[in-house]
N, C-alpha and C positions, 0 to 999 in steps of 0.2 A: 563352638565356644565363643569365638569372636563376635559372631552375630548375636548370640544371647547377651553378651556384655553390652553391645551397642543398643539393643532394645531396652535393656535394663536401665542404661543411662538416660535414654529418651524418656522412659516412664518417670524416672526421678525428676527430670527437668520439668515435665508436664505436671506432676503432682505438686511440686513445690509452688508453682504459680507465683502469685504476687507476694506470698508469705516469705519467699526466700530471695535474698538479694546477694547475688554472687559478686565477689570482689573483682572478677575479671569478666565483665559483660561481653567483650569482644570474643573471648574464647568460648563462652556459653552460646553466643549467637552462631559461631562457626559450627559447633556441635549440633545445635538445633537445625541449622541449614542443611547439613549433611543428612541428618535423619529425615528431614522433610523431603529431600530429594529421593531418598530410598522409598519412603512411604508413598510418594507420588506414583511410583511404579507398582508397588504391591498393594496399596490402598488397604493395609491391615488396620490402620487407625484413621479416625476422622481428621481430615486435614485442617479443620477449623481449630483443633487443639494447638497446632503449631502456630497458627495465626495469632491466637490469644497470647501465647507465650512470647511470641516475637514482639507484640505490642507492648508487653511489659518491659522487655529489654530495650525497646526503642528510646525510652526516656532516660536510659542509663549510659548511652554512648553518643559520641559526636563523630565517630570514625565513619567516613563516607563509604568505605567498602562494607562495613557492617550494616549500615543503613541500606545499601544496595541489596545485600543478602536478604534483609527483611522484606524489601519490596518484591524480591523474587519469590519468597515464601507466600506472600499475598497473591502474586500472579499465579502460582501453582494452585492455590485454593480456588481462585476464580476459574481457572482452566478446568478444574474438576467439576465445577458447577455449570460448565458450558457457558459462562459469561465471559466470552473472549474479548469483548470490548473493554471491560474492566481490567482484564488481564493485560491487555496492551498498554493501558494507562499506567499500571504498576511497572511494567517493563520500561516504559519511557522515563518514569520517575527514577528507577534504578540506574538507567543509562546516563541520566543527567548528572549523577554523582561520581561516575567513574572516569578514570583516565582513558585516553583513546587506545592505549596499548595494554590495558588490563586484561588478564586472562578471564576474570569474572565477566568482563564486558562481552567476551565472546559467547559465554553461556547464555547471557541475557539476550544477545542478538539472535542466536540460532533458535532459541525458544520463541522469541517474538516473531521471527520469520515464519515459523510453523503455524502459530496462531493466526497471523495475517493471511497465510495461505488457506487455512480453514475457513476464514471469513471471506475469502475470495477478494481480498483487497491487495491486488497484485502490485500496485505502485509502492505501497508501504512494504510489501514483501520484498521487492527488489532493493529498497533502501536498506532494510535490515540485513538481507543476505549478502549484498555487495560489501558492506562493512565487515560482516563475519568472514567472508572469503579472503579479504585483505589480511585480517588477523591470522587466519589459518595459513596463508602463504608466508606471513612473517615468522610465525613460530615453527613452520615446517612440520606440523603435527598431522600425521596421517589420519588420526581419529577425527580431527577437526575437518579435514578435507572430505572424509567420508560423510560426515554429518551434513556438510554443505551440499554435496551431491544428492543425499537423501532428501534434503529439504526441497531441492529443485524437482525431484520426482514427486513429492507430495503435492507441490503446486500444480503439476499436470494431472495428477490423479483426482484432485478436487473438481476438475472440470471434465472428467471422464476421458482424458487423453492418456490412456494406458500405454498406447504404443510409444508415445513420446516419453513417458515416465520410465519405461523399461531400461533404456540405455543408462540413465542416471543411477538406477538401482544396481545395475551390473557394475557400473563404475565404482559405486560406494563399496560393494562387496569385494571387488578386485583390489581396491586400495588396501582394505583390511587384510585380505588374504596374502597379498604380496609383502606385507609387513609383518606377517605371522601374528596378526591380532584376531583372536577368535571372538572377543567381546563385540556384540551388536551384529555379528555376521548372521546369527540365527534370526534376528529381527529383519534384516534385509532380504534373506531368503524367504522368510514368511510373507513379506510384502510382495516380493516377486510372485509368489504363489497366488496371492490375492489378485494381483494384476492379471495374471494369466487366466484366472477363473473368470474375471469380468470380460476378458477377451474370448472366453469359451475355448481356450486352449487347455483342455482338462488334463491331458497326459503330462504336459510341461508343468502345469500347476502342481500336480501330485509329486513330480520329481523335486520341485523346489521345496514343497512342504516336508518331504522326507529328509532332504538335506538339512533343512532348518531344525528338524527333530534331532538329528544326529549331533549337530553343533550344540543345541540347547542341553542335551543330555551330557555332552562332554563338558560344557561350562557349568553344569549344575543349576541351570536357569529354569526352575520349575514354573515360574510365572509365565515365561515365554512358551513353555511346553503347553500350558493350558490354552493359550491363544492358538497354537499350532493345531492341537487336537480339535478345537472348535472350528478352525478354518477347514480342516480336512472333512469334518462332518458336513459343513455347509457346501463343500465341493461336491460331495456325493448327493446331498439334497438337491442341488441344482441339476444334477443328472438324473434325479428321481431314482437313485439306487439307495433305497431307504434302509435295506438290511445292513449295507456297509456304513451308511451314515449313523445308524444306531450303535454299531460297534465302536466307532471313534468317539461318539458323544458319550458313551458309557465310560471310555477310557478317560475322557476329560473330567467327567463327574467323579470317578474314583480317585483321580489325582487331587481334585479340589477337596474331596472329603478327607483324604489322607493329610492334606495341609491345613484342614479346618478353615479353608478360605470360603466364608459364607457368600461373598459376592460371586465367586466363580461357581459355587454350588448352585446358587439361584440361577445363574446363566445356563448351567448344564441341565438343570431340571426344565427350564424354559425351552432349551433346544430340543430335548427329548419330547416335550409336549407338542412342539410344532411338528416333529416327525410323525408322531402318532396321529396328529390331526390330518396330515397329508395322506396317511394310509387308511384313514377312516375309522380308527379306533378312538372314538370320541370319549368313551368312558375312561380309558387310560389317560388320554390327553387332559381331561378335566381334572383328574386326580393329580397329575404332575403340575399343572398350572397352579392348583391350590397349594401343593407342596412348595412351589417357588414363592408363592405369596407368604407362606409361613416362615420360610427362610429370611425373606426380606423383613418380616415383622420382628424376628429374633435379632436382626441387625440393628433395629431401632433407627433405621435410616429412611427418612421420608421419601427421599429420591428413589431408593430401591423399591419401596412399597408402591410408589406411584407407577414405576415401570411395570411391576407385576400386575397391578390392577388394570393398567392400560391393556396389557396382553390378554387378560381375562375378558375385558370388554370387547376387544377385537375378536376373540374366540367365540364369545356368545353371539355377537353380531353376525358372524359367519354362519352360525348354526340357526340363525333366525330368532334367537331369544333377545329381542331388542330391549324389552323392559329390563331384563337382567343386565344387559350391556350398558344401559343408561345409568344404572346404579353404580356399576364399576367405574364408568367414566367420571361420574360425579365425585366418587371417593378418590380417584386418581388426581382429579383437579384440586381437591382439598389438600392432599399431601404434597402436590407440586408447589402450591402456594406456601405451605408450611415450610418446605425445604428452601424456599426463596429462589427457585429456578428462574432462568431467563424468560423474557416475554415470548420468545419463539416457542419454547416448550409448552407454556401455558396456552398459547394461541392454538397449537395443534390439538390440545385436549378439548378446548372449546369447540373447534371445528368438528372433531370426532363426535362429541356429545350432540351437537346440532344435527349432524347427519343421522345419528341413531334416533333422535327425537322425531325427525322428519319421517324416517322409515316407520316409526311406531305411531305416527299420526298425532304426536304431542306438539302441536304447532306453537302454542304459547311458550312452552319451555324451550323450543328451538329458537324462537325469536329472542328470548332472554339471553340465551347462550351467544347468539350472533351479535346481539347488542353489546355484550361484555367483550366480545372478541375484537370489534371494530377499533376501539381506542388502542388496543395492543398492536394492531396492524399499522395504525397511524404512528405509534412510537417507533416501530421498526422501519418506518419509511419504505415499506415494501408494497409497490403497486400490484405485484402478483397476488399477495395475500388479500389485498383489498378487493381485487377482481374476484377471487374465489368466494369471499364472504358476500360481496354484492350479488353474485350469481345465486348463492343459496337463498338470500333474502328475496330475490326476485322470484325464485321458484315458490317460496312460501306465499307471497302475495298473489301469485298466479293461481295457486290452489284455492285461495280464498276469494278469487275473482275480484280482487281489489286492483283493478287494472291501472288506475292513475299512479299508485305507488309502485306497482310492478314496472311501469314504464320508466319511472325515476331511477329505479335500481338497475334496470337493464341498461339504461344510459350510463350510469356510474360504472357498471361492469365493462362496457365497451371502452370507456375512457381509461379506466385503470389497466385493462388488457393492452390497450395501445401504449400506455406508459411502460408497462412491463416488457412489451416487445422492443420498445426503443432502448430500454436499459439493457436488455439482453444483447441487442445489436452493438451497443456501446461497449459492453463487457467483452464481446467477441473481438471487437476492434482493438481494445486494450490488450487482450490476450495475444492477438497476432503481433502487436507492437512489441510486447515483452518477449515473445518467441524470436522475433527478428533481432532485437537487441541482444538476446542471449546467444543466438546463432552467430551474430557479428562478433560478440566477445570471444566465443569459442574459436572462431576462425582467426581472430587476432592472436590468441594464445598459441594456436598451432603454428601461425606464421613466425612468431617470435622464437618458438622452439626450433623451427626449421632453420632460422637464421643463425641460431647458436650452434647447431650441428654442422652447418656449412660455413664455418668462419673463413676458410680459404676462398671459397667462392665469393663471399662478401668482400674480402680484401681486393680481389680482382675487380669486382664491381666498383669499388671505391676508386681504384686507379683509373678505370674507364671513365668514371664520372669526372675525375680531375682533368683528364685529357679533354673531355667534352667542354668543361668549364673554360679551359685554356683556349680552345678553339672559338668558343663563344666570345671570350674577351677580345680575341683578334678581330672577330667580325664587328664587335661593338666599336673598337677603335677605328676600323675602316669606315664605318657608317656614321662617325661622329659629325662630320661636316653636313651630312644630309639631315641629321637631327637638328643641328644648329640652324640650318635654313628653315626647317619646319617651325622651330620655336620663334624665329624672327618673323615668319609669316603670321603666326598667331599674335605676336606682339603688335604687328602692323594693324591687324584686324581690331585688336583691342584699342589702339590709338584712334582708329576711325570711330569706334563706338563711343569713346570718350569725347571726341569732337562733336558727334551728334548729340550726346547728352548735354554738353556745354551749350550748344546752340539752342536746345530746348529750354534749358534753364534761363538763358539770356532772353528768349522770347517771353517766358513766363514772368521774368523780372520787369520787362518793358510794359507788360499789361497787368497792372496791379489788380488783384482780386477785389471784388465788391466788398468783401468782408472787412477790408482795411479802413473803410469809411466809418465803420462802427467801432467806437472806443472799446467796448467790452470785448469784442472779438480780438482787437489788437492786443489787449492786455493778456487775454488767454493764449493767443498765438505766441506772444513774447515769453510767457511762462513755459509754454510747451517747448519752445526752442532752447530755453535755458536748461530744462530738465534733460533734453536729449544731448545737447552739445557740451554743457558745463558739468552737470551732475552725472551724465552718461548712464541714465537709468536703463538703457537698452542692454546693459551687462547683466541685468537681473534675469535669471532663468525662468522665474515664475511670473514675469511681467505679462499682464493681460490688459484688455481694454477697460475692464472694471477697475483694476488697480490704478491705471493712468487717470481715469475719471475721478477717482478719489483724491489723487494727488493734485488735480486741477480744481477740485471743489465743484464739480458739475456732474452731469449724468453721461452715460455711455452714448446715448443717441446724439447728443450735442457734440461730443468729442469726435465721434465717427463722421458726422457731417462736416465739422471743421477740417478734419484731415483730408477728406475727399475734395473739399472745396479749395483748400489752400495748397495741398501738395499733389492733387490729382492722382491719388492712390489710396488704398485702404490702410488700416492700422498695421497689419502684418508686413506689408510691403515697405512701409515707412521704417519700422523697427529693423527689418532685415537690411535696408539700405544703410542705416547708420552702423549696423554691426559689420557689414562688408567693408565700409569705408575705414572703420577702426582696424579690421584685419589687414587691409592693404597697407595701412600706415605702419603697423607692427612689422609686417613682412619686409617692407622697404627699409625700416630702421635696422633690422637685424641682419638681413641678407646672408644667411648661413644655411648650408645644406642640412645642418643638424637640428633645424627648427622642427618641432613636433606640431604639425598642423592641427591635430586634435586638441592640443592644449590652447593654441591661439583661438580656435573656434569656441572652446569652452569658456575662455576668458572673455570673449566678446559677447557671450550670452547664449550661444547655441547649445542645446541640450544633448545633441548627438553629432558624431562625425559625418554621418550620411546627410543630415539636414544642412550642415555647414557647407559641405561640398556642392550639394544641389543648388543652394541659394547663391553661392559664390559664382558658379558657372552660369546661372540664369541671369545674373546682373552684369558680370564682367565679360562673359563669353569664353573664358578659359578656366581651367581648374586652378586651385591654390598652388599646387606644385609647378604647373606651367607658368603661373604668374611669378613665382619665385625665380625660376630659371630666366624668365624674360628680364626681371629686374637685375639679375647678375650680368646678363649680356649687355644691357643698356645702362652702364654705370654713369654715363655722362648726362642722361636724360632722367627726368623724374616722372614716375608713373603713379604717383600717389595722390593724384588730384581728386 
């Protein structure tokens, strides 16, 4: 009764459309959002109806959470259309509107993580899932924790790592079981069954499927039951046990007909047709494939019609009826475009059409299909698809003995294949990095849990550490004189360097450079000294030779020559010399152990602490901290020359 009322309210909302204006748009958006989420699982209604209604309510609210729910409704629509890039854009839009501790934010994050995993964008996947895991830990919600573990399993399954996925699936199921939560356990048992099937562990797969069936029946989850029956049928198909496969496929079809779920009826008919094809009963298979097409036509769903037509095309191509297969592929392509499916789905249809045309000897039509497919491959930025298409075009020109063009396309094929191999290697490297980071994170969590369990051991360790610190302090006090002598020796070396530098400067002063005879050079040199010593332009982090030349009103070549001639060094050395001199002055003026060297270096114009330390030691001979200690020891002498 409650389900009937919910669907009735949904229909009322959808039928009202723009003619009805509710006085409480936020409440209406919440109801629409809940119905859209339910429909995303059952797909009993076209998801686009919810998007249209959400667009109407968008103009009536300014509440950020309501706007985020509308963004989620749009994301669910794009997910259903397999346009996951657009779905991620909608998720990001919704996330930008929500507080960091919002429960709705978790829902958007976990769904965005799943779509990122489906797209194999593992960096974004980690970003989404890490935030979701933090929220799950904050709310201490076992359902959230299970969702996060399931998302990690999905990430591994998308790259065929079923062995790595299994522990996360077991973890998700055990979290729910230990908290007496039956919801979603049927899903995780079902996915475990699929994982075992891919690993060819058939007995274990069957066990998980049966467990999933029992939980789904207990939960009254008929939608999941349909998937489970379909999964068991595929399990037996994989083992070529077609009689058992037919039994479970018939159970799936009967349940779908009982629920009047046309989508699953079509899938059941298609599954039975495939089984009859495998056992060689082509007449029955052809009948079932056409029944599947009729069900899709009754649904008035271009996407479902395209899938049914594609299956008929593959079936006829397998039988050698290439002309009939071409007709089905063309019709499937037309319906895919009508449904507005993503480029990848349309690209696959073009490739299947081209292959069928090549097999039938219809070269011109094959060329036309491949010509239409190439821009789609470009838009997907997929070198693998470009390589496939280039190879097909090469084969066409080779058949026509048009060798110059064939050579061009075989060259393109090799280049694209090389790019695809490189991208695959990069993806594997990223995958390994993600696995390493995930393993490190798990180890860190285990370590923290172990530390909490062994608090007494930790207290003893702290006492031992304190004793060690005390002993180290005694050693430091005993070696203080040795350190002071070492610092004094460094200071003496610094004084010697200063004396050498003073002697060099004196010799340079006694031999005036040739440029001083020239009035223009003298003026330019005077202006340069004024900029460095009075205006202290060396403090500018973005100071460059170009910028200095602009200040002096000349070109960079002339300024560089002037610096080399007058100061016997290049531009960078001159600027660093003034910066170091300024730092030495500041250190001597303050003479405090609390000085932050990073701040002094930044104030003097250095962009990073490492650059400051390296430049200071290169010119002075000791580090800034050693210089500070030397200044403290030699209070009666000045080292700031």
